[in-house]
C-alpha positions in Angstrom: -76.2 -30.7 52.3 -75.5 -28.9 49.0 -77.2 -29.7 45.8 -75.8 -30.1 42.4 -77.5 -30.4 39.0 -76.5 -31.5 35.6 -78.5 -29.9 33.0 -78.0 -30.4 29.0 -78.7 -27.0 27.9 -80.3 -26.8 24.3 -79.2 -24.4 21.7 -80.7 -21.0 22.1 -81.4 -21.2 25.8 -80.4 -18.2 28.1 -78.0 -19.4 31.0 -80.0 -17.3 33.4 -83.5 -17.7 35.0 -84.9 -14.6 33.3 -84.6 -12.8 30.4 -84.1 -9.1 31.0 -84.2 -8.0 27.3 -87.2 -5.9 26.4 -89.4 -7.6 24.0 -87.3 -10.7 24.0 -89.1 -14.0 24.2 -86.2 -16.4 24.7 -86.1 -19.5 26.7 -84.1 -19.7 29.9 -83.3 -21.9 32.8 -86.6 -21.2 34.4 -88.4 -23.1 31.5 -86.5 -26.3 32.1 -85.5 -26.1 36.0 -87.9 -25.7 38.7 -85.6 -26.2 41.8 -85.5 -23.0 44.2 -82.1 -21.6 45.2 -79.9 -22.9 42.6 -77.6 -20.8 40.4 -75.3 -21.5 37.2 -71.7 -22.2 37.9 -70.7 -20.8 34.7 -72.3 -20.3 31.6 -72.9 -21.2 28.2 -73.3 -18.9 25.1 -76.9 -18.8 23.7 -75.5 -20.6 20.6 -73.8 -23.4 22.3 -75.0 -26.6 23.9 -74.4 -29.1 26.4 -73.3 -29.2 30.1 -74.3 -26.5 32.4 -73.9 -27.2 36.5 -76.2 -25.6 38.9 -75.8 -25.5 42.7 -77.1 -23.9 45.8 -73.6 -23.8 47.3 -71.9 -20.6 46.9 -68.4 -22.2 47.5 -69.2 -25.0 45.2 -70.1 -22.5 42.6 -67.1 -20.5 42.7 -64.9 -23.7 42.8 -66.2 -24.8 39.6 -66.7 -21.5 37.8 -63.4 -19.6 38.7 -60.3 -20.1 36.4 -57.8 -20.0 39.1 -59.0 -23.3 39.9 -58.2 -24.8 36.5 -61.2 -27.1 36.6 -61.2 -29.0 33.0 -64.0 -28.2 30.7 -64.3 -30.5 27.7 -65.9 -29.6 24.5 -66.9 -31.3 21.2 -66.7 -28.9 18.4 -67.5 -29.2 14.9 -65.5 -26.9 13.0 -65.1 -25.9 9.4 -62.5 -27.5 7.3 -60.1 -30.2 8.0 -57.3 -28.9 10.5 -54.1 -30.6 10.0 -51.5 -31.3 12.7 -49.8 -27.8 12.5 -53.5 -26.2 13.5 -54.1 -28.9 16.3 -50.5 -28.1 17.5 -51.2 -24.3 17.8 -54.2 -25.2 20.1 -52.2 -27.5 22.2 -49.6 -24.6 22.5 -51.9 -21.8 23.4 -53.3 -19.4 21.1 -52.8 -15.8 20.8 -56.3 -14.2 21.1 -57.4 -10.3 21.5 -57.0 -10.8 25.5 -54.1 -12.5 25.6 -52.3 -15.8 25.1 -54.6 -18.8 26.3 -53.4 -21.9 28.3 -52.9 -24.9 26.3 -55.5 -27.0 25.1 -55.9 -30.8 25.0 -57.0 -31.4 21.5 -58.0 -34.3 19.1 -59.8 -35.1 16.2 -62.6 -37.5 16.8 -65.2 -39.2 14.8 -68.6 -37.8 14.3 -70.3 -38.2 17.8 -73.6 -39.6 18.2 -75.3 -36.6 19.6 -78.9 -35.3 19.3 -80.2 -33.2 16.6 -79.8 -29.3 16.7 -82.7 -27.1 16.0 -82.0 -25.4 14.1 -79.3 -27.8 12.3 -76.2 -26.8 11.2 -75.9 -25.2 7.7 -74.4 -28.2 5.4 -72.1 -27.3 2.4 -71.0 -29.7 -0.2 -67.9 -27.5 -1.0 -66.8 -27.0 2.5 -65.6 -30.0 4.6 -66.1 -30.2 8.4 -64.8 -32.4 11.1 -65.1 -32.7 15.1 -62.3 -32.0 17.5 -62.6 -32.9 21.3 -61.0 -30.0 23.1 -60.4 -29.8 27.0 -59.4 -26.2 28.3 -58.6 -25.0 32.0 -59.7 -21.4 31.8 -63.2 -20.0 30.9 -62.6 -16.8 28.7 -65.7 -15.5 26.8 -66.2 -17.7 23.8 -63.1 -19.0 24.3 -63.4 -22.2 22.2 -64.8 -20.5 19.5 -62.1 -17.8 19.2 -59.5 -20.3 19.6 -60.7 -22.6 16.6 -61.1 -19.5 14.6 -57.6 -18.2 15.1 -56.3 -21.3 13.6 -58.4 -21.1 10.6 -61.4 -23.3 11.3 -64.2 -21.6 12.9 -66.8 -23.5 15.0 -70.0 -24.5 13.5 -71.5 -26.5 16.5 -70.1 -26.3 20.3 -71.3 -29.0 22.8 -69.7 -28.9 26.4 -69.5 -32.6 27.3 -67.6 -32.6 30.6 -66.9 -30.3 33.4 -64.3 -32.0 35.8 -65.6 -35.7 36.7 -69.5 -34.7 35.4 -70.3 -35.5 32.0 -73.6 -35.4 29.9 -74.0 -39.1 29.6 -77.6 -40.2 29.8 -79.0 -36.8 30.1 -80.8 -35.6 27.0 -81.3 -31.8 25.9 -83.7 -30.0 28.2 -83.4 -32.6 30.8 -81.5 -32.5 34.1 -80.3 -34.6 37.1 -79.1 -34.4 40.5 -75.2 -35.2 40.7 -72.9 -36.3 43.5 -70.5 -33.7 44.9 -67.1 -34.9 44.6 -65.0 -34.8 48.0 -62.1 -32.9 46.7 -64.4 -30.1 45.8 -65.8 -29.6 49.6 
């Protein structure tokens, strides 16, 4: 029986079990997860937080991570500024990046989410407003959400992946993990 783990990756943690950098002393998945044989199905940047799925099933790992399956991934993004409807519409239509046009995103402004504190905290600036967006994408380019929001003039300050497909972070605190059921449509 395949295993699937939902992990709430804290800010500053590498999405791998070892750190191959010379002289680096960064936290890795092995600092939090002591389950043999599981590997991440996808990645999150060092400066991103939130849901990371790990499994011991190679086919399931590919099904979750491979962009051709268009698994929806939902992010909560704190962005600089106050995006107007035109900026949000650009995200909904797809944004031209250096590596091509993105697929359209589902995006909406949301109230400040009730999230854990981040260490280090986001730098607060009185003269620059910020707001939160909920974005769902169906591809997984490198730093895609950050590049998309920057392309429409609203750089991302904090990024939390909240959901992948039907799996969400509800009830999982930063640095914690839990086993999850594997949906039948993925088998």
